[in-house]
VMD Tcl script that draws the C-alpha trace (Angstrom):
set ca {
  {12.18 -9.10 -146.34}
  {11.06 -9.73 -142.75}
  {7.95 -7.84 -141.74}
  {7.03 -7.83 -138.06}
  {3.57 -7.01 -136.72}
  {2.64 -6.17 -133.13}
  {-0.23 -8.53 -132.38}
  {-2.58 -9.84 -129.71}
  {-2.10 -13.40 -130.97}
  {0.36 -15.50 -132.93}
  {-1.09 -15.79 -136.45}
  {-2.39 -13.83 -139.46}
  {-5.95 -13.75 -138.04}
  {-4.79 -12.06 -134.82}
  {-5.70 -8.46 -134.13}
  {-2.93 -5.88 -134.28}
  {-1.82 -4.79 -130.83}
  {-1.78 -0.98 -131.01}
  {0.99 -0.89 -128.40}
  {4.62 -1.40 -129.30}
  {6.69 -1.77 -126.14}
  {4.22 -3.98 -124.33}
  {2.80 -5.82 -127.32}
  {1.76 -9.36 -126.49}
  {3.27 -10.97 -129.60}
  {5.26 -10.30 -132.70}
  {4.01 -12.03 -135.83}
  {6.96 -12.32 -138.21}
  {6.36 -12.82 -141.91}
  {9.30 -13.49 -144.21}
  {8.21 -12.43 -147.69}
  {11.10 -14.27 -149.35}
  {10.48 -17.70 -147.81}
  {6.73 -17.16 -147.12}
  {7.50 -18.41 -143.59}
  {5.35 -17.24 -140.68}
  {6.64 -17.25 -137.09}
  {5.64 -15.63 -133.84}
  {7.45 -14.40 -130.76}
  {5.76 -14.29 -127.35}
  {6.58 -10.89 -125.84}
  {4.27 -11.11 -122.80}
  {7.18 -11.36 -120.35}
  {7.81 -7.64 -120.97}
  {4.70 -6.87 -118.89}
  {6.77 -7.41 -115.73}
  {9.27 -4.69 -116.73}
  {8.71 -1.51 -114.74}
  {10.68 0.73 -117.10}
  {12.30 0.53 -120.52}
  {9.82 -1.80 -122.22}
  {10.00 0.13 -125.50}
  {13.77 0.02 -126.00}
  {13.94 -3.62 -124.86}
  {11.19 -4.55 -127.31}
  {12.95 -2.59 -130.06}
  {16.15 -4.53 -129.37}
  {14.26 -7.84 -129.62}
  {12.81 -6.69 -132.94}
  {16.32 -6.06 -134.25}
  {17.45 -9.50 -132.98}
  {14.55 -11.06 -134.91}
  {15.90 -9.50 -138.12}
  {12.97 -7.16 -138.76}
  {13.21 -4.82 -141.72}
  {9.67 -3.45 -141.42}
  {7.48 -2.97 -138.33}
  {3.72 -2.63 -138.68}
  {1.82 -1.53 -135.58}
  {-1.05 0.57 -134.31}
  {0.27 3.65 -132.53}
  {3.99 3.27 -133.07}
  {6.93 3.14 -130.68}
  {7.78 5.90 -128.22}
  {10.80 8.17 -128.46}
  {13.50 5.90 -127.03}
  {12.31 2.85 -128.96}
  {12.01 4.94 -132.14}
  {15.62 5.95 -131.73}
  {16.75 2.32 -131.52}
  {14.72 1.36 -134.60}
  {15.83 4.40 -136.57}
  {19.53 3.71 -136.02}
  {19.09 0.10 -137.15}
  {17.16 1.00 -140.31}
  {13.84 -0.65 -139.40}
  {11.00 1.06 -141.29}
  {7.96 1.73 -139.08}
  {4.39 1.88 -140.38}
  {1.48 2.88 -138.14}
  {-2.29 3.04 -138.38}
  {-3.08 -0.67 -138.34}
  {-4.66 -0.66 -134.86}
  {-8.12 -1.88 -135.88}
  {-6.96 -4.57 -138.30}
  {-5.93 -8.19 -138.25}
  {-2.34 -9.01 -139.15}
  {-3.49 -10.15 -142.59}
  {-5.47 -6.93 -143.16}
  {-2.48 -4.88 -142.01}
  {-0.21 -6.74 -144.44}
  {-2.65 -6.04 -147.28}
  {-2.83 -2.36 -146.25}
  {0.97 -2.16 -146.19}
  {1.22 -3.70 -149.67}
  {-1.45 -1.26 -150.93}
  {0.51 1.69 -149.49}
  {-2.29 2.79 -147.18}
  {-0.39 2.75 -143.86}
  {1.48 5.81 -142.63}
  {5.26 5.61 -142.51}
  {6.45 6.90 -139.17}
}
mol new
graphics top color blue
foreach p $ca { graphics top sphere $p radius 0.5 }
foreach p [lrange $ca 0 end-1] q [lrange $ca 1 end] { graphics top cylinder $p $q radius 0.2 }
display resetview
C-alpha cells in the first residue's frame, strides 16, 4: 500500500506540512516494498487558483492509497480524492513523517 504524507522536506524526519494543496513535498512510502520516495510539489506555489484539485490529481498519479496530512484537503480536492478511493487521515500537523506513520499505524489519526 502506498501512503503519501504532505511534508516540508523529502524524508521520514521531515515535518508534516499541515497544508494539502500547497504542500512543499509528498513523501511516499510503499509498505509492500519498503521503498521511500519524494515528490517536489513547490511549483504549485505559482498557481493562482486550483492548487488543491491539481495536487489531488498528482496524488492519484503517484498511486496513493492513503494520504496523511495536517489539516486535510479543501472541498474540491476532497471530491477528487473521494472519487478515486484515497483514504485521508488528518491531525498529523505537529509531527514528523515518521511520527505520523507511527500514529497512523496505532490508529490515532482522524479519518477525514
